[in-house]
N, C-alpha and C positions, 0 to 999 in steps of 0.2 A: 621581497616584501619588507626588507630591513628599513627601519625608519618610517614606515608607513603605518597608518591606522588600520587596525584589523577590520575587515568588512563585517557588516552586521548580518549577512545572509550567506548560508551555504546551500548551493544547488548540488544535490548528490544524485548520482546515476549508477545503479547497479547494472552490470552488463555481463552477458555470457555469450560469446561468439556472435556478437552483433556489430562487428566492424563495418558491415555493409549498410547499417542504418545509423550508427552513432554520429555520423557527420551531420545529421539533421539537427540534433541537439546542439552540437558544437557551433554550427553556422548560426543558429538562433541566438546563441550566447554572444557571438561576435556582433550581432545586430542590436544588442540591448542598449537602450537609451541611458541606462545607468550601469556602471561597471563596479558597483559596490557589492561584490559577491566573490566567492571562491567556488570553483567547480571541483567537486570531489567525485572521482570515478572509482568505484569498487569493482574490480575485474574478478569475477567469480570463476576463475579457472579457464579463461578463454584460450583457445589454441589456434586462432584465426588471424594472428597478426595485430590484435588490438593494441598490445603494448607498443609496438613500433609506430603505429598510427598516432597514438596519444603522445608519444615522445616528440613527434614532429610538431604537434599542436602546442605542446608546452613551450617550445622554442619560439613560436610565431604569435601566440595569442596575446591580446592586450588586457588579459585578466589572469589571475593566478589559477593554476590547475594542480590538484593533488591526485596522484595516481597510486592505487594500492592493488596488488595482485595477491589473491589467496586461492587455496584449494577450493574446488567446487563444493558449495554447501547449500545451494538453492537461494532463491530470492530473499527469503527471510534471514538467512545467514549473512548475506551481503548487507542487509539492513542493520543487523547487529553490529557489524564492523563499522558501518558508517556512523551509527549513533555513538559508538565508542570514540571515534576520532573527531567528530564535529565539535568545534569550539567557538562558534559564532552564536549570536543571540537567537537567530531564527534559522530554520532549515526547511527545504522543500525537495521532494523527490520528483525528478523528471526521468521517466523510463528511457531505456536505450533506443526505443523506436519512436519517441515523442519529441516535440520541440516547443519552446516557449514563445508566447506572443512577444513582439519586439520591445514592448514597454512593460513587460511583466515584472521585472525586478523593480523598476521605478514605481509601478503601482503598489507592489507589496510594501516597499519601504515607506512610501508617502502615506499610505493608508495606516500602517502600523504606527508611524510617528504621530499621526493625528489622533488615533483612537486606541492604540494598543496600550498594554500595561500588564502588570502581574496578575490582575484579576481575570485575564483571558488566556486560553491555551494557545491561541494563534488565530489563523484566518482560514475560512473555508470559501473557496471561489469556484469558478466554472472551468470545466473541460469542454472542448469542442472537437468535432471531427475536422479533418483537414480542409473541408469545404466551408468551415465556419459555423456549421450547425451545432448548436449546443447539445452535448450529450445528455440524454434524459430530459429533465425539465429545469427551468430556471428556479431560483429560490424566491420566496415571497418578498416583494419589494419593501414591505414594512418591517420585515424581520431583521433586527439589528444584531442579535447574537443567539446562538443555539449550540447544543451539543450535536455531534454527528448522528448519534442514535435518534434523537428527537427530530432531527431534520427529515429523516426518512419515515419514522414511525408516527410522528404526530403532525408533521407539516406536509406529508404526502409527496415530498420531493423524490424524484427518480433519477437514476444514472450516476456514474462516477463523478466525483468532484475533486478539485485540487486542494490539498491540505498543506498549509504552512504552519509549522509548529514552533513553539518556544523550545529551544534545545534543553533547557533546564528540566522540562517535563519528559521529553523523550529519553533523556538519560536516566531519569528517576525510575522509569518503568522497568520491570524485569525484562531481560532479553527474550527473544523468541526461542523456544526449546529446539534443540537439534537432536533428531532421532536417527540412529544408524539405519541406513538403507532408505531413508526418506529425504526428500528435498523440498518440501513445501509445508508451510504453516500459514494460514490466512493472516495477512498484515493487519487486518481489523482488530486483532488481539490487543495491540498497543493502543489503537484508537479508542477502543472501549474503555480501557483503563484510564486514559487521559480524560475521557468524558466524565469520569467520576471526580475529576479535580477542578475543571473549569470549562466554561463554554468557549466556543469559537466565534470570532467576529465574522459577520457575513459580508462578503465582497461579491456583488453580482456582476462580475466582469470575467472575461475569459483570460486565463493565465497560461493555458497549455493546450496544444493541439495533439490529438491522439489518433492512432490507427491500430485497430485490433487485428493483429497478424495471426496466421494459422499456426505459428510456432510460439505464440504467447500463452501465458498461463490462463488468461481470460477465456480463450477459445478452446482450451483443453481441460475444462474444469472436471468433467466426468473422469478423465484419465487421472487427474490430480487426486480426485476423491478416492480412487481405487489404489493408487500407488502410495498414498500418504495417510492412512487411516489414523495413525497415532497423532499426527499433527492436527487433523480435523477434529478428532475426539477431544483433544486438549482445548482447542479453540471453542468448541460447542459448549463445554462446561463453563468457560468464562462468559460466553455470550448469553447462556441460559441464566446465569447468576445475575447479570446486570441488564437483562432485557427491559426496555421501557414500558412494554405492555404485555399482558398475558398472551395475546396472540403471538407476539414475537417470541416469548418464552417457550410456548408450545412448539412453534416451528423449529426452534433450535433443539428442543428435546427430540423431535422426530429425527433430525439429522444426527444427533448424538447417539440415539438407539441404532441407527443404520451403521454408523462408524464402529460402534461397539460390537455389532454382529460380525463385521468384517474382521475385527480383532479377536473374535471368539472370547470376548471378555465377559465372563459370567457375573462379574461383580459390578457391572455398569450401573445398576440401580443404587447400590450401596455407595458408589463413588460419585453419584450425581449430587450437585448442590440443590437440586429441586426434585426430590425423590417422587412425590406424588404426581407431579407433572410428567416426569419421565415414565412412570408406570402407565399413565393414561396414553402416552405417545407410542407405546410398544406396537400396537397393531399397524399404525401408519409407518412407523420406523421399519418394521419388518417388510412392509410392502415396498418401501423405498429401497431397501437392501436388495430385494428380489429384482426390482427394476434395474438397478445398477449392474447387478451380476449378469442379467440377461442382455443388457446393453453391451457389456464387455464381451460376452460370448458372440453376440451378433457382429461386433466389430472384428473379432478374430476370424470369424467365418468369411466375412467380406474381403478381408485383406490377406487371408491365408492362401 
């Protein structure tokens, strides 16, 4: 990279023992119509030959690759490391089993050059399944900008969306908390905080193709809930505080109560940013707690 202009975009990929799928992302980056990006790979403790694979790619790729190996911390820990290292104007996360549309980088940079600026947090665009079907729903055509929270709560959009953020904002947010014995904190924590700073520009185009695998966090949410109660409780407090509607606030309170019961935290009402809402949510939160515990026991019996 000596003597060359720094790219405006970092594509970062957290990975853990995904050598068997990581090539999908790599091959899509080789196909990009614009090479004005750097690929940052955060290897979260892989033991499956990921490092050797990436070293080969570093030698042959026609774009820069940065590789960092760390002890396993979970997805959010890998995001923390990425946000510390990213030094480009924009960044976008592409998971280790996903891949980008061939013109995704070009679309991002062109759209941002035409409409972007310091008054926006970045871009929200579409994810699609590998057959091209948009995940969830498309965004309203007349919607030019929105926060992520309002996109779902006020505009009724459904499904995961691809987020491109200004690095200045992702760096300014506090890191995801790391709790001993836990490996997950919802990534939406940072997205909620960024929502308080500036809206996202709406790009109704597919940037990323995704596949929800049986070993992915999306398909194992109940297990994540049980294994990471402190991470979820922390997140629910933040989500409750900044919820765009009372309905959303109450839903977050229900989950907060459930996580607090798992932690046997008797001070959960005192620690809540919305004490009255939390108090009203106790019955449903208890019911959710019972459901999750029974689901866990049922799973143990079936697999035992």
